[in-house]
N, C-alpha and C positions, 0 to 999 in steps of 0.2 A: 564468548558464545557467538556462533555464526548465524547468519540469517537462515541458512538451510535447516538449522535445527528447529525452526518455526514453520517448516513447510506445510504441515497439516493445517495450520491456521491461515497462512498466507494463501495457499492454494484454494481454500474454501471461500475466500473473499474475491477470487479472481473473476472478473467480468470483462469480456472482450466484445467490442462491436466493430463492425466494418467502417472504414473511412467514408463510405457512401451512405451509411445509415442516417436516419432522420433524428431530429431532436425528440420526436415522439418515441422512437425506438429506444433512445437513450433514457428517456423518462421511465419507460417500462423496466429497463435494467436497473435504474437507480431507485425504483420504488421499493425494492427490498431494503428493510432497515439495516441489514448487515453490510450493505454495499454503499460506499461513499464516493467511489471513484471507478470509472470505467476506462480501460485502455483501448484507444482507438488504433486499429491495425490496418495495414495495407493487405491486399489479397494474399500476399506471400506470408502473412503472419507476423511481419515485423512491426513493432510499435511505431506509430506515427505521432502520437500525442496522447493526452489524457483529457477527460471531461469529468468535472466534479459536479456534485449536486448544486453547489454555489454557482458554477458556470451556467448551468441549465436554468436555475431560478432567475439569475440576472438577465438571461436572454428572454425568458418568458415575461418577466416583469417589465421589460422594455418593449412589450408587444411584439416580440419576435415570433415569426411563424413556426408552428409545430413541425412543419415539413422541411425546415431548413436543414441542410446537411451538417452533420456533426463536425465535418472538416472545417467549417467556418466558425465554430464555437470552441473547439478544443484548444488547449494549451499545447503549443508545439515544442516549447522549451522543456524537455523532460528532465526532471530531477528523479533519478532512480537509484536503485542499489542492485547488487548481484548476490547470488546465494552464498558466496564466499566472504562477503563483507561482515564486519563486526557489528552486532546489534547495538552496542552502546554508541559507536561512531555514527551509525545511521540515525539513531534516536537524537543525537546532538544536532545533526543536519536538519532533521524534521523540526526540532524546537527552534533552531535559529531561523528557519525559513517559514515557520508557522504552518507546517503541513500536517494535516490530519492523517493522510494516507500517502504511501509512496509505492510505485510499482517495483516489483522484483523482476528484473530482466536477465535472461540467460544469454547464451551465445547467439549472435546475430540479432540482438534486441528482441528475442522471442519472450513474450510474457510468461512468467512462471507463477506469479501471485501478486497480492497487494498486502503490504504491511501497514496495519493500522497502528497509530501511536499508542493506543491503549494496550494493544497486544505486546508491543515492544516494552512498555513500562512494566507490564505484568511479568514478563520474562526476566527483566532486569531485577525486579523486586524479589522474585523467587530465587534468583541466583544469589542475591545478597543475603537472603534469609538462610540459605544453605551454608554460605561462608560463615555467617555468624554462629550457626549451630556447630559447625566443625571447629571453629576457634574456641568456643565455649567448652567443648568436649576436650580439646587439647589442653587448655588452661586448667580445666578441672581435674586433670590427671587421667582422664579416661583414654586419651589418645585419639587419633583420627579413626573414624569408623567408616 
């Protein structure tokens, strides 16, 4: 199963802010419970980094100013996936690196969506359930349906 098969879910989680936006702007974006990560972009639309709720909370907990630019708070080392990547492989990367969310980037590092680990797990579980039903039908003599 490819990441692009989850496009309706990943695109719904997409939140992009400009590299010159403030921590306050990021907080407004991250205040939505469904959004755990924002992609910080240059004016050209190319991803420059990401900012998570944890990054923002850490900044504010250390008495950081709300008007600080997100470019000083964001993670620049992007761990991302593409629409053609395998969901299971991306899920393994997320688990290994303890990531809750991962950006889905297209050509030219343009943001296409955000994959949440729960959405990846749900898709993988549904795929396994389908395989189990098909196998049970085959073994039971019904054949593949």
